[in-house]
MDTraj code that builds the backbone (N, CA, C; nanometers):
import mdtraj as md
import numpy as np

residues = "UNK UNK UNK UNK UNK UNK UNK UNK UNK UNK UNK UNK UNK UNK UNK UNK UNK UNK UNK UNK UNK UNK UNK UNK UNK UNK UNK UNK UNK UNK UNK UNK UNK UNK UNK UNK UNK UNK UNK UNK UNK UNK UNK UNK UNK UNK UNK UNK UNK UNK UNK UNK UNK UNK UNK UNK UNK UNK UNK UNK UNK UNK UNK UNK UNK UNK UNK UNK UNK UNK".split()
xyz = np.array([
    [1.4791, -3.7792, -1.5407],
    [1.3449, -3.7377, -1.5096],
    [1.3390, -3.5849, -1.5082],
    [1.2450, -3.5292, -1.5784],
    [1.2307, -3.3849, -1.5889],
    [1.1696, -3.3277, -1.4614],
    [1.2196, -3.2119, -1.4221],
    [1.1653, -3.1454, -1.3041],
    [1.0393, -3.0705, -1.3427],
    [0.9439, -3.0687, -1.2524],
    [0.8215, -2.9930, -1.2756],
    [0.8510, -2.8461, -1.2476],
    [0.8033, -2.7577, -1.3326],
    [0.8253, -2.6149, -1.3052],
    [0.7485, -2.5730, -1.1798],
    [0.8125, -2.4864, -1.1017],
    [0.7486, -2.4382, -0.9793],
    [0.6307, -2.3480, -1.0151],
    [0.5251, -2.3629, -0.9414],
    [0.4095, -2.2754, -0.9598],
    [0.4424, -2.1401, -0.8970],
    [0.4210, -2.0356, -0.9717],
    [0.4540, -1.9020, -0.9228],
    [0.3579, -1.8626, -0.8113],
    [0.4131, -1.8351, -0.6946],
    [0.3323, -1.7957, -0.5802],
    [0.3104, -1.6456, -0.5831],
    [0.1923, -1.6049, -0.5444],
    [0.1608, -1.4621, -0.5372],
    [0.1833, -1.4162, -0.3940],
    [0.2733, -1.3197, -0.3788],
    [0.3063, -1.2680, -0.2458],
    [0.1963, -1.1761, -0.1964],
    [0.1803, -1.1725, -0.0642],
    [0.0861, -1.0792, -0.0046],
    [0.1511, -0.9419, -0.0030],
    [0.0825, -0.8438, -0.0567],
    [0.1375, -0.7086, -0.0641],
    [0.0345, -0.6077, -0.0163],
    [0.0799, -0.4876, 0.0082],
    [-0.0072, -0.3761, 0.0453],
    [-0.1056, -0.3523, -0.0687],
    [-0.2271, -0.3107, -0.0359],
    [-0.3301, -0.2927, -0.1396],
    [-0.2897, -0.1921, -0.2471],
    [-0.2047, -0.0953, -0.2124],
    [-0.1591, 0.0032, -0.3110],
    [-0.0578, -0.0554, -0.4093],
    [-0.0007, -0.1708, -0.3751],
    [0.1016, -0.2314, -0.4600],
    [0.0532, -0.3587, -0.5295],
    [-0.0775, -0.3815, -0.5313],
    [-0.1282, -0.5015, -0.5978],
    [-0.0922, -0.4966, -0.7461],
    [-0.0452, -0.6087, -0.7975],
    [-0.0031, -0.6163, -0.9369],
    [0.1439, -0.5834, -0.9577],
    [0.2140, -0.5518, -0.8497],
    [0.3554, -0.5170, -0.8598],
    [0.4395, -0.6426, -0.8795],
    [0.5201, -0.6423, -0.9817],
    [0.6140, -0.7514, -1.0059],
    [0.7467, -0.6907, -1.0475],
    [0.8541, -0.7557, -1.0051],
    [0.9876, -0.7092, -1.0378],
    [1.0676, -0.8280, -1.0894],
    [1.1379, -0.8086, -1.1996],
    [1.2188, -0.9143, -1.2587],
    [1.3601, -0.8641, -1.2816],
    [1.4559, -0.9552, -1.2693],
    [1.5951, -0.9240, -1.2998],
    [1.6383, -1.0207, -1.4090],
    [1.6803, -0.9667, -1.5237],
    [1.7195, -1.0535, -1.6350],
    [1.8635, -1.1025, -1.6177],
    [1.9096, -1.1784, -1.7147],
    [2.0427, -1.2392, -1.7045],
    [2.1553, -1.1366, -1.7058],
    [2.1272, -1.0157, -1.7545],
    [2.2281, -0.9098, -1.7568],
    [2.2227, -0.8217, -1.6325],
    [2.1323, -0.8523, -1.5407],
    [2.1198, -0.7757, -1.4170],
    [2.0307, -0.6542, -1.4299],
    [1.9604, -0.6408, -1.5418],
    [1.8696, -0.5274, -1.5580],
    [1.7400, -0.5557, -1.4834],
    [1.6936, -0.4559, -1.4110],
    [1.5719, -0.4702, -1.3319],
    [1.4556, -0.4120, -1.4101],
    [1.3488, -0.4902, -1.4207],
    [1.2270, -0.4395, -1.4834],
    [1.1124, -0.4567, -1.3842],
    [1.0187, -0.3647, -1.3889],
    [0.9108, -0.3629, -1.2926],
    [0.7796, -0.3271, -1.3614],
    [0.6684, -0.3663, -1.2989],
    [0.5376, -0.3317, -1.3527],
    [0.4937, -0.1927, -1.3084],
    [0.5644, -0.1325, -1.2118],
    [0.5334, 0.0020, -1.1645],
    [0.6485, 0.0951, -1.1996],
    [0.6166, 0.2211, -1.2170],
    [0.7211, 0.3192, -1.2440],
    [0.7970, 0.3501, -1.1150],
    [0.9175, 0.3969, -1.1303],
    [1.0008, 0.4344, -1.0151],
    [0.9319, 0.5446, -0.9342],
    [0.8695, 0.6384, -1.0030],
    [0.8029, 0.7487, -0.9332],
    [0.6900, 0.6982, -0.8443],
    [0.6127, 0.6022, -0.8940],
    [0.5025, 0.5479, -0.8151],
    [0.5553, 0.4714, -0.6933],
    [0.6638, 0.3958, -0.7102],
    [0.7240, 0.3251, -0.5976],
    [0.7785, 0.4223, -0.4936],
    [0.8463, 0.5275, -0.5391],
    [0.9005, 0.6275, -0.4467],
    [0.7894, 0.6992, -0.3710],
    [0.6803, 0.7297, -0.4396],
    [0.5665, 0.7945, -0.3749],
    [0.5101, 0.7045, -0.2642],
    [0.4960, 0.5750, -0.2935],
    [0.4469, 0.4802, -0.1939],
    [0.5421, 0.4728, -0.0743],
    [0.6714, 0.4619, -0.1002],
    [0.7695, 0.4518, 0.0079],
    [0.7730, 0.5789, 0.0927],
    [0.7659, 0.6945, 0.0286],
    [0.7663, 0.8209, 0.1037],
    [0.6461, 0.8303, 0.1959],
    [0.5338, 0.7781, 0.1515],
    [0.4112, 0.7868, 0.2287],
    [0.4070, 0.6836, 0.3428],
    [0.4654, 0.5659, 0.3228],
    [0.4450, 0.4549, 0.4153],
    [0.5668, 0.4095, 0.4946],
    [0.6847, 0.4603, 0.4633],
    [0.8058, 0.4159, 0.5323],
    [0.8749, 0.5366, 0.5948],
    [0.9078, 0.5244, 0.7237],
    [0.9782, 0.6320, 0.7932],
    [1.1260, 0.6268, 0.7573],
    [1.1817, 0.7423, 0.7259],
    [1.3231, 0.7537, 0.6933],
    [1.4004, 0.7867, 0.8203],
    [1.4934, 0.7002, 0.8562],
    [1.5712, 0.7189, 0.9798],
    [1.6466, 0.8514, 0.9797],
    [1.6925, 0.8938, 0.8632],
    [1.7720, 1.0166, 0.8557],
    [1.6873, 1.1409, 0.8834],
    [1.5556, 1.1305, 0.8578],
    [1.4699, 1.2476, 0.8708],
    [1.3868, 1.2488, 0.9989],
    [1.3979, 1.1463, 1.0828],
    [1.3078, 1.1352, 1.1971],
    [1.3211, 1.2485, 1.2981],
    [1.4361, 1.3143, 1.3058],
    [1.4561, 1.4214, 1.4031],
    [1.4247, 1.5604, 1.3475],
    [1.3850, 1.5674, 1.2230],
    [1.3540, 1.6979, 1.1632],
    [1.2177, 1.7470, 1.2090],
    [1.2064, 1.8775, 1.2252],
    [1.0798, 1.9360, 1.2690],
    [0.9772, 1.9419, 1.1561],
    [1.0216, 1.9474, 1.0319],
    [0.9314, 1.9622, 0.9184],
    [0.9003, 1.8293, 0.8491],
    [0.9122, 1.7171, 0.9225],
    [0.8929, 1.5851, 0.8626],
    [0.7506, 1.5671, 0.8093],
    [0.6516, 1.6192, 0.8778],
    [0.5130, 1.6044, 0.8309],
    [0.4922, 1.6771, 0.6992],
    [0.5537, 1.7939, 0.6841],
    [0.5425, 1.8678, 0.5589],
    [0.6075, 1.7910, 0.4450],
    [0.7179, 1.7262, 0.4730],
    [0.7880, 1.6480, 0.3715],
    [0.7027, 1.5293, 0.3299],
    [0.6421, 1.4599, 0.4264],
    [0.5582, 1.3440, 0.3964],
    [0.4378, 1.3826, 0.3107],
    [0.3808, 1.4987, 0.3391],
    [0.2629, 1.5433, 0.2659],
    [0.2986, 1.6023, 0.1296],
    [0.4259, 1.6209, 0.1022],
    [0.4683, 1.6751, -0.0249],
    [0.4704, 1.8252, -0.0306],
    [0.4511, 1.8913, 0.0829],
    [0.4495, 2.0379, 0.0857],
    [0.5893, 2.0956, 0.0828],
    [0.6833, 2.0255, 0.1405],
    [0.8210, 2.0750, 0.1456],
    [0.8911, 2.0498, 0.0141],
    [0.9327, 2.1542, -0.0519],
    [1.0030, 2.1427, -0.1801],
    [1.1491, 2.1749, -0.1580],
    [1.2348, 2.1100, -0.2351],
    [1.3766, 2.1392, -0.2260],
    [1.4054, 2.2774, -0.2799],
    [1.4894, 2.3494, -0.2107],
    [1.5294, 2.4837, -0.2567],
    [1.6463, 2.4705, -0.3499],
    [1.6468, 2.5508, -0.4544],
    [1.7568, 2.5489, -0.5523],
    [1.8586, 2.6513, -0.5175],
])
top = md.Topology()
chain = top.add_chain()
for i, resn in enumerate(residues, 1):
    res = top.add_residue(resn, chain, resSeq=i)
    for name in ("N", "CA", "C"):
        top.add_atom(name, md.element.get_by_symbol(name[0]), res)
traj = md.Trajectory(xyz[None], top)
């Protein structure tokens, strides 16, 4: 008896990430519907970094004002 294919469920996501899908192929390559830069921008804005929580300039970093010095 053949198995019925599972119906793909749509996960609840943040409104900024609607349409985001991520797939991993048989070779382990990850493909996504969003660019890495867009994902990083979202994470920087919405997720607190434990390593940076004690810094005084954390708000500047979140707003994108703090640039890395060369």
